[in-house]
C-alpha positions as CSV (number, residue, x, y, z in Angstrom):
1,X,64.5,29.9,-44.7
2,X,65.0,31.6,-41.2
3,X,62.4,34.3,-40.4
4,X,62.5,37.3,-38.0
5,X,62.0,35.4,-34.1
6,X,63.3,32.3,-35.3
7,X,65.8,30.7,-32.7
8,X,68.5,28.2,-33.3
9,X,69.9,26.2,-30.7
10,X,73.3,24.3,-30.6
11,X,73.6,21.2,-27.5
12,X,77.0,20.5,-28.0
13,X,78.1,24.5,-27.5
14,X,75.1,26.1,-26.0
15,X,75.3,28.5,-28.5
16,X,72.0,30.4,-29.5
17,X,71.1,32.5,-32.4
18,X,67.6,34.7,-32.7
19,X,66.9,36.2,-35.9
20,X,66.3,39.8,-35.5
21,X,65.7,40.9,-39.1
22,X,66.6,39.4,-42.5
23,X,66.8,40.8,-46.1
24,X,68.9,41.0,-48.6
25,X,71.4,43.8,-47.9
26,X,71.8,42.8,-43.9
27,X,71.3,40.1,-41.5
28,X,70.9,40.9,-37.8
29,X,71.2,38.2,-35.3
30,X,71.5,38.1,-31.5
31,X,73.7,35.5,-30.1
32,X,74.3,34.3,-27.0
33,X,77.5,31.9,-25.9
34,X,77.9,29.8,-22.6
35,X,81.5,30.3,-21.0
36,X,83.9,27.8,-22.1
37,X,81.7,27.4,-25.0
38,X,83.7,26.4,-28.3
39,X,85.0,29.3,-30.8
40,X,84.2,28.7,-34.4
41,X,87.2,27.4,-36.2
42,X,89.4,29.8,-38.3
43,X,87.2,30.8,-40.8
44,X,86.4,33.8,-43.6
45,X,83.4,35.0,-45.6
46,X,84.5,35.8,-48.8
47,X,82.1,38.7,-49.9
48,X,80.5,39.7,-46.4
49,X,81.6,42.1,-44.0
50,X,80.7,41.0,-39.8
51,X,80.1,43.4,-37.3
52,X,80.0,42.5,-33.8
53,X,78.4,44.1,-30.3
54,X,78.8,42.3,-27.2
55,X,75.7,43.2,-25.4
56,X,76.4,41.7,-22.1
57,X,79.6,39.6,-20.8
58,X,82.5,38.9,-22.7
59,X,83.9,36.8,-25.8
60,X,87.4,35.9,-27.5
61,X,88.3,36.8,-30.8
62,X,91.1,36.7,-33.2
63,X,91.0,38.9,-36.1
64,X,94.1,37.8,-38.7
65,X,95.6,36.3,-35.8
66,X,95.3,39.0,-33.5
67,X,93.3,37.9,-30.2
68,X,91.3,40.1,-28.1
69,X,88.7,39.8,-25.6
70,X,85.7,42.0,-26.1
71,X,83.4,42.9,-23.2
72,X,80.2,44.6,-22.8
73,X,80.0,47.9,-25.2
74,X,82.8,46.6,-27.6
75,X,82.4,46.4,-31.2
76,X,84.8,45.1,-34.1
77,X,84.1,44.7,-37.8
78,X,85.4,42.1,-39.8
79,X,86.1,43.2,-43.1
80,X,85.2,40.6,-46.0
81,X,87.7,37.9,-46.8
82,X,89.5,38.6,-43.6
83,X,90.3,35.0,-41.4
84,X,88.8,35.2,-38.0
85,X,87.3,33.1,-35.1
86,X,84.8,34.4,-32.7
87,X,82.8,32.8,-29.6
88,X,83.1,31.8,-26.0
89,X,84.9,33.2,-22.9
90,X,86.3,30.4,-20.7
91,X,84.5,32.1,-17.8
92,X,81.9,34.4,-18.9
93,X,78.5,34.1,-21.0
94,X,77.7,36.5,-23.6
95,X,75.4,38.0,-25.5
96,X,76.2,39.6,-29.0
97,X,74.3,41.5,-31.8
98,X,75.7,40.4,-34.9
99,X,75.3,41.8,-38.5
100,X,76.1,40.3,-41.8
101,X,76.5,42.3,-45.0
102,X,75.3,41.4,-47.1
103,X,73.2,38.3,-46.0
104,X,73.5,36.2,-49.1
105,X,72.3,32.8,-47.5
106,X,73.8,33.1,-44.0
107,X,70.8,32.3,-42.5
108,X,70.3,28.9,-44.4
109,X,74.0,27.8,-43.5
110,X,73.3,28.6,-39.8
111,X,70.1,26.1,-39.9
112,X,72.6,23.5,-41.6
113,X,74.8,23.7,-39.1
114,X,72.7,23.8,-36.2
115,X,70.5,21.3,-37.7
116,X,73.7,19.1,-37.9
117,X,74.4,19.7,-34.2
118,X,71.0,18.8,-32.6
119,X,70.5,16.0,-35.0
120,X,67.5,17.6,-36.9
121,X,69.4,17.6,-40.2
122,X,72.0,14.7,-41.6
123,X,74.9,14.4,-43.7
124,X,73.9,13.1,-47.3
125,X,74.3,9.5,-47.6
126,X,76.1,9.9,-50.7
127,X,79.2,11.4,-49.3
128,X,78.7,14.9,-50.3
129,X,79.3,18.0,-48.0
130,X,76.3,20.1,-47.7
131,X,78.7,22.8,-46.7
132,X,80.0,23.1,-50.3
133,X,77.1,24.9,-51.7
134,X,77.7,27.9,-49.1
135,X,81.2,28.7,-50.2
136,X,80.0,32.4,-50.9
137,X,79.3,32.5,-46.9
138,X,81.5,30.8,-45.0
139,X,85.5,29.1,-45.8
140,X,87.9,27.5,-43.6
141,X,91.1,29.8,-43.3
142,X,94.0,27.9,-44.5
143,X,95.9,26.7,-41.8
144,X,100.1,28.1,-41.4
């Protein structure tokens, strides 16, 4: 389980996450995106709201299919159950304050995802998908 000050890095996308505060009601992170970094796939959080504030640079997002560029000072709130993408801008790095309400096990989800990306974690030998245990926190959005 993550603690405030812990940091994760994805060597494939260049994204990093630093955990600022963690309690049952709120998870606060600061994340950085490299220019041209991949966006998260279209997904939703069944019972969690997310709020993003761009601290520097710019990011791309699409909420319910509506694409936007968010720049320094911009904020966006994504209600629970709303399909969205979020991530790197093609030409600008960015730093974003990211809040998740309630926190649930989101920190553990990111530890798993980034661990799979950096090789410190591996997929189970039995063919099961470890992401299945995080269905309350993250689900891929249905494709049109």
